[in-house]
N, C-alpha and C positions, 0 to 999 in steps of 0.2 A: 757532484760532476758540474767540473769547472765552466764546461760550455752553458749549463742550465743558470749558474750564477752571474754569468759574466754576460751572456745574451738571451736569456730565456730560454733557448731550446731544452724542451724537454726530452727526458732520457726515456728510450723505446726502444724495445728489444729489434724492431725491425732496421732502427735506423745503425745498426751495430755496423754490417759490413760495408755501407758506405762511408761511414767514421772510421773504421779498419784502411779502407782504400786511400782515404784522404791523407790519413798519418803517415803511408806509405808514399804518396806522392810527394810528399813535404820532405818526406827523408830523402828519396830521391835529389830533390831539387837542392839542399843542403848538404848532400852528399854524406851522410851519415845515416845511421840503423835509427828505426822505429822506437825504438826503445828511448834512445836519446833524446828523439822528438818530444815523445809523452814527458819525459824528466824536466825538459825544460820548457815547457808550457806556461805553467804556473811564471816563472821570472821573468821570461824573454818574452816581451811583447810582440816583436817581430815575425816570432815563430808562431804566436798564437794568431796573429793576423794572416799569416799565411792559410792556416787552418781555417779560419774563418771565410777565406777566401775560396778552400777548396769546397767546403759543405754546405755553404749557403746557396739556396736555389736563386738564380740569378737569371731564369729564363722570363718574359716577357712579351709582351706583343703590342702593335699600335690597336688601339680601340679594342682590348681584349675584353669579353662581355659587352658587345656594343649596346644591347638593350640599357646598361646602365648609363653611357654617355650620351646615347637617345633622352633617355629619362631627364639628364641634367639638362641637355641643351635645349630640350623642347617645353619641360615643365618648370626645371628649377632656377637657373641662370634667369628668366625672366623677372623672378621674385628677388633675385640675390641683387640685380641691378649692377651699377658700374662704381668703381673698378671691381674686378673677379679675382680674389686671391685665395689659392688654392694650396695644399700640402701633399704631393706623391709619399708616404711614409712608404719604405723599404720599395725603393723605385727600382731596384736592379740596375738592368743596364740604359733606363732614361727613357722606354718607348711612351711607358704611364705619363709622364711628365711631361713630353712634348706631344703626348694626345691631347692632354688638357691645356698646352700652350697653343695649339692649334683652334680648338673652341674658341680660346679667348682673344685669337688673331681675326678669326670669324667675326667677333662681336666688335670689331675695331681696335684690337689689342691693347685697352686699358687694361692691366692687372698684371699679377704675378704667379709663379709656379716656385715653390719650395721643394725640390726633390732631394728625399735624404735616404741613404743605405748603409752599413754596418759594413759592406765590402769595399776596398780601397779599389780593387780591380772592376768592378762594377762601376763606381764613380767614374773613374776616369774613363771607360767607355762613355758614361753619361755625356761626361764634359765636352767628347769630341763629338757625340753627336751623328756618329756615321754607322751606316748600316749596310747589310747586304741586301742583295733581291729578296731573298728569303725572309729577311727578315722584317722586309717591308711589306708582306702582306698586311693586311689591315688597312692599308694606307689608300685611299679612292685615287683613281686618274688625276683627279683635278686637284685632290689636296698634293700631289706628288706634284704638278705643276706650280703650283703656288707656293707651296712650303720648304720644298728641298732642291738642293742644286747635283745634277749627274755628277759623279766622281769618275776614276777610272772603272772601276767595278763595283761603286757603292752609291749611296747617296748619303747627303749631307744637311742637316735641316738648315735653312738659310739664315744669315744674321739678326733677322726681325722676330724671329721664333727663339732662337737659342738666349737672344737678350731678356725673353720673358722668363728663364730659368736659370734660376739658382741652384746650383749643385753644392751639397756639404754632406761631412759623414755625421752619422747621426748613430748611435745605440737606442733602441726603444726602451729599454729600461732604465735611460740618463732623462734628466729634465727635459719636458718639451721643449723645442727650438721656440723661441720668443715671438718669432714672426707668427705662428700657429694663433694667437691670440686673435689676429685680426684675418684669419681665415675665415670665409663663407663656405668652403668645401674641401673636406677632408677625404682621401682615398688612403684606406689601409685594407688592401685585398690581399687575401691567401697569405697572412701572416698568423693572427692569432692560432690557427690551425698548427702550427710550430710549437706554441707557448703552451706552459704546464697551466693551469688554471690560477695559480698564484701569481704569476708573472703577468697572464692577461688581465687579471685584475686590477694588478698595479699600475699596468700602463693605461688600461681605462681611465681608472679614477684621475690621474694625473691627465688624461687628456680633457673629463669632463670638466676637470679645475676651469680650464685656461677656453676650452672654445665657448662661441659663444651660443648661447639658444637658438639663435635663428639660423645658426649653422647648419651643414649639413654632413654624415659620416656616412661613406660607403665601404662593405666590407666587401668580401669574396662571395658567390653565388651562393657557396656550400657552408658558408658561416653564419653565427645567428650570437646573438648576444642572450639566447634564452636564460641559460644557465649559468651567466659569467657577471652580467652587471645591470643594476636597476636605475640607473643614473640616466639610462638612454632611451629614448622612447623610438618605437619603430612606427613608420609612415609609410601606407601601402601606395607604392606610384606605380601605375600601369603595371609593369610586369615582375615588380618585386618590391624591395625594401629599401628605405634609407633610414638612416638612425636620425635623432635629435638630443641634444640634452637635456634632459626635464629640468625645467628653472627650479633652484631649490626653495625659493620664497612660495613657490605654489606645487611643490611636486605632489604632495597627498591628495591635491584636489583634482591637479591632472591626471592621476594613475584611477582615480574614482569610476570612471566611465570611457568607454571611446568616444572620441569627438570628432567631427569634421574640423578640417583644418583648412581656408581659403589660400589661395594665392592671387597675387596682383594679374598672374596670367589666366586666372578663370579657372583653374584647375582646382578639385576637391579631392583631398584626399583623405584617407582614414586614417587618423590616430590609434594606434592599438597597444596594449600592454602585455608584456610576455608572461608566458602559463607560470604557476609557482612550480619552482626547482627547487633542490636541496642548493641549501647557502644563501637564499635571498629571504629577506625579513618582510613580511605581510601579516598585517594584524587578522584577528580569526574571520571578522564579520567578512574578510573578501573570501572567503574560502568559495572554487567553484562546487557545483554539484557534480555527484559522481557521472561518471559517462554510463547512461544504462537505455534501455528499451523502456520506459515506463508505460503503464496502460491506467495509470490514475495521478490526481498530483499528490498525494499522499508518497507515491514511491518516489516522486524524484527531491524527495527530502532525505539528504544522505543520514545512514545510522550513524548517531555519536560515536561510536567504537570506531567507525571507518574515518570520521572527520579528525577524533583524539589522535588515532594511531599515524594519519600522515602528520600532524600536529607536531606530535612527539618524535617521531623518525625525522623530520626536518629540522628542531633543537637540538637533536643530538648532533646531527649533521653541522649546525653551526657551531656546536659545542665543542668539535674534532673527535666526537663520541662514535665513529664509524660503524664498528663492531655491532654498538647495541641500535642505532639507526638502520641497519640491516635488518635486525632482528623485527622493527617495528613496520618496516617495507613490507617483508613478508608477510606481515599479520594483513595488510592492507592489501597485497596483492590476493590472498587466498579470502578476503571477503569481497574484493572487488574486481576479480580477474578479468571483466570485461571492460575496463577502464585503463586505458591507455597509458594515462599517467602514472598510474599505480607501477605499472612493470618499468616506466621511465626512470621514474625516482630511484627504484631499486637499483637498475643498472649503472645508473650514476655513482650509488654509494660502492656498489660492487667495483667498479673501475677505482673510485677513489682507495678502495681496498687492496688493491692491485689484483683481485681476481679478476682477470679480463675476459677468461673463457666464458663464467657465469654473466659477466655484464654483455658479453655480446648476445647471450640468450634472452636476456632481459630486454635489450633494445629489441630483438627480432618478434620477442611477443608482444611487444608495445607496438610494433609497427602490424601484427596481425592484428591486433586488438580495434586498430583503427579502422579496418575493415570488416569488423563485427558489432562493432555500435552505432548506437543512434548518429547520422553525420550533422544532424541540427544541435544536438546536444555537445555535438565535440566541437563543433565551433564557436559554440555560447564558451565554451571552457576554455578554449583557446584565447578568447578577447580580440578578436578580429583576423587571425590567422586561421587560414583556411586550410583543412585536413591534409590535403597536400602538400602544403606546407611543414606539415608535421611529420609526413610520411618522409619527405626529401629529407629532413634533419635527422629523423631516427635511422635512415639506411647507411648515410654518413657517419653517425655515429659508431652503428654495427661495424662499418667496416674501418673505421679508425682506429678501433680498440683492438682489431688485430687485423692488421694490415698486411700481417706476415701469409695470412690464409685468404686471398681476396677471391678466390674458388668458392667459399663457403657459401652456401645460398642463403638469401635473406625470406624467411619462411614466411608465407603469407596464407597458410593453413588456419584453419581456425582451431585452436586447441587448449584447454584449460590447463594452467601451471601455477605452481608455488615455488617454482625455481628450486 
């Protein structure tokens, strides 16, 4: 699929109606028929750009997910110091970039914001920095007075804020902009959910190559790196998580156990590592115990057959032998039906195989298992993430894998299944 190869947009049946509407809209603009638009996409860059403008999500808001901006302002920026350099990746119409610029202004205006997007239409709006009353929701009255000028029916960011922001075209599949090497803060929110795993890993690998180990990466509230990349470590902050690149020189030592991280502002955060998921490489000695309700110490030791099945399944996934991995994960589920991660691994493998209905059932089973298993054991297995974090991610994955049927309930009833 051309869109997948050029901009990373994962093919998804639920996306087809929107794509068809976008093609028809472009055809109307060009006064031609949809078939000619499709035939010309590969060779005509202008037509392709028009289609990208139509299909990319260009909705944003000022201080969207305010808890993340609160964490940034109160906990992280004091550690960063000045100047503050930030990247708003996939900045859409610019509200996120200018939200960051307002935070920098609050700290004296010493810094910069790089805002990038693939849509030229969105970039033009970002450069103008003009927003309607409805789009100004999220900007406090004080910030309106400080950082915006009233126009006839709109608001425009004042020159001192606009000067902090550089707007540029960028495809996240292309090399990372060189300015990102100096950025202490990267916002890449609600982007990875539109990527297939191959392109998500490609982007994150490039980002990890250039990000400073001390820099902070913010994702969307429903996004996680658990199943994508192991070069980032998660930091629990207040009401959520941010990510940092694990330094290559000490990556093995840093992953060996959770460690507290102190900041200059006095905040202590817990560094946590992601649970083991398909496609991630980890040595056998780091295998977590099964999530059960043990009555004695002997029952806390996982059966060799369970550990071996998990390991074989992960190795087969890394080798691209998905069908064989599914067999191993089914065995794991049969032996450890009370362990949420057995169902999660199976669901990920089924999703990779294209069996979306079965994958959703597995994610539902994992979600149900989180309510049956020992919560302390589950928290231990998740290495610092809470059970609620896992439930949120499983719910999101179940909805994402079959978005065309959002009414399908997420089962939380206890049941045993071998899928």
